[in-house]
TORMIDREN-614795 format. One record per residue: residue in three letters; x, y, z of N, C-alpha, C in turn. Coordinates in steps of 0.1 Angstrom, whole numbers, plus 5000, padded with zeros to 4 digits. Example, Ala and Ser with C-alpha at 12.3 -4.5 7.8 and 13.67 -1.06 7.14 Angstrom:
ALA513249435078512349555078513249675078
SER512849785071513749895071512950005079
END
This chain:
UNK463131320773463131290781464131270789
UNK464531340803465731340805465231160820
UNK466231170825466331030837466231080848
UNK466431220846466231300862465431270870
UNK465331210887464031220889463731340894
UNK462231330893460831500896460131440906
UNK460031480919458631530921457531500916
UNK457231500901456031470894456031290893
UNK456731240899456631060897456530980908
UNK456431110919455731040937454231040935
UNK454230910941453230830945452530830954
UNK453130900964453230900973453030800985
UNK453530650979454130550988455530510989
UNK455530581001456830571003458030450999
UNK457730361001458330220999458830190989
UNK457630260980457030240959458230380956
UNK457830510961458430590957460430580960
UNK460730540969462030510975462230430963
UNK462330300960462230230951462330310937
UNK461530350935461530410919462630550923
UNK463130590931464530670927465330630928
UNK465530480936466630400934466630340918
UNK465530340912466230280899466430370889
UNK466430530891466730660885467830620888
UNK468330660899469730630908470430550893
UNK469830410899471030300889471230360874
UNK469830410865470330380855470930550852
UNK470930620861472230760859473530690864
UNK473730600874474930540877475430510857
UNK474530390857474730290842475230440835
UNK474930530830474930650818476430680819
UNK476430750834478130810837479430700830
UNK479530800818480830780812480930630805
UNK479830540802480230500797480530420782
UNK480830300777481530280770481030150763
UNK480530200749479330050741480329900742
UNK481829950743482529800742483029780754
UNK482029830767482729800775480929730780
UNK481929590776481029470780480629420792
UNK481729430800481429400818480829460821
UNK480329600816479529730826477829680819
UNK478129690808476729640803476129520806
UNK476929400810476329280816476129280834
UNK477029400841476429410855475329550851
UNK475029650849473529720844472429600840
UNK472629510827471229430824471229340842
UNK472129270848471929190860471429270868
UNK471929420870471229490880469529490879
UNK469729550863468029630862467129430864
UNK467629380861467129220862466629180882
UNK467729200886467029210899466429340906
UNK467129400901465829590904464529490900
UNK463629470889462929470886461929370893
UNK462229230895461929100905462129120916
UNK462729240924462429290939460829380937
UNK461029500927459929600927458629560924
UNK458329440906457829450907456329340916
UNK457529220924457029210938456329270947
UNK457329360952456529430965455429520956
UNK455329600945454629620943453229560936
UNK453329430931452029360926451529320946
UNK452629280950452229240966451129360972
UNK451329470975450629590979449129590968
UNK449529580956448029600950447129470954
UNK447829330957447029290955446129260971
UNK446629320985446529390994446129450997
UNK445529580989445229630987443529580978
UNK443629520975442529470965442429580956
UNK443529610950443229680937442129570924
UNK442029650918441029550903441429540897
UNK442429590889442929580878444629520877
UNK445029440886445729360891446629280880
UNK446129210878446029130867446429190851
UNK445929330844446929400840447529470840
UNK448229480853448929590855450429430856
UNK450129330861451029260859451429200844
UNK450629160838450529190825451829260816
UNK451429430824452529500818453929490823
UNK454029420839454829420845455629310834
UNK455329220827455529080820456029110809
UNK455629160802456429270792457129330789
UNK457629390808458929470805459729380806
UNK459329250820460629150820461229110806
UNK459829050799459929020782461028990776
UNK461229220776461829330769463729310775
UNK463629270793465429250796465729150792
UNK464829050791465528920789465628930774
UNK465228940762465629040752466529050749
UNK467029170756468129230758469629170760
UNK468829070773470028990775470928850767
UNK469628810760470128750743470828880737
UNK470228930740471529050723472529070730
UNK472529050742474229070747474729030745
UNK474228880752474428760744475828770730
UNK475128800720475628840708476228940705
UNK476529000719477529120714476829200706
UNK475129230713474829360696475229510706
UNK476129570688476429690699475929780698
UNK474929760688473729910697472829910709
UNK473229760720472229720729472429860743
UNK473029980742472830030751472530110752
UNK472330200739471030280732470030210729
UNK469730090725468530040731468730030744
UNK468629990752468329960769467630070777
UNK468630230771468230360777467330400774
UNK467030420760465630490752464530360753
UNK464530240756463530150758462830190774
UNK464430160785463730260798463530330803
UNK464330430796463730570797462230600790
UNK461330570780460430580780459330490788
UNK459730320794458930260791458830320813
UNK459630290818459530290831458830460837
UNK459230570825458530690835457230690827
UNK456830640816455430650813454830510821
UNK454930430825454430370834454530400846
UNK455730500851455230500871453930620864
UNK454330710855452930840854451730760852
UNK451130680843450330660840448830550850
UNK450130390846450030270855450230270867
UNK451030330869451330310887450630410892
UNK450630530885448930600891447730550896
UNK447630500888446230470884445730340896
UNK446530320906446530240921446930270931
UNK447630390923448230470945447030500957
UNK446230560950444730570953444030490968
UNK444130300961444130190968444830170974
UNK445830180972447430170980447330260994
UNK447430380986447430480999446630411009
UNK445130431007444530381019444630261026
UNK444730131017445030071023445630001037
UNK447030151032447530161042447930251052
UNK446930351047446430461057447630571059
UNK447330561043449130691048447730841035
UNK447030841038446230961038445931011045
END
């Protein structure tokens, strides 16, 4: 599973699609020439992920709430799980786990891409109709 952006990830909600593209860009930048011993860069990656996720999830959940998406609570729980995993990775960083970068890479690729392809696609029509994008 590559980390490159693909139009198959589009939800046709411009703000969310742009944020998802930004995530892929962040992820790709993090992977360029990374040395597992570069703890400053790893800390930067974790911090950027934390900041990105907080902002993105807030925007996404607000749109779902405004659109009256009926499965919002379950979607929030998925976001909470992701945030919890990033916090656990922050702890591992504090203990200088040398395998952390690979762990972050695999987890993020699998979780984020599957989340877009499955969970996010479930709310898209409700939000598209709410925003009159159709």
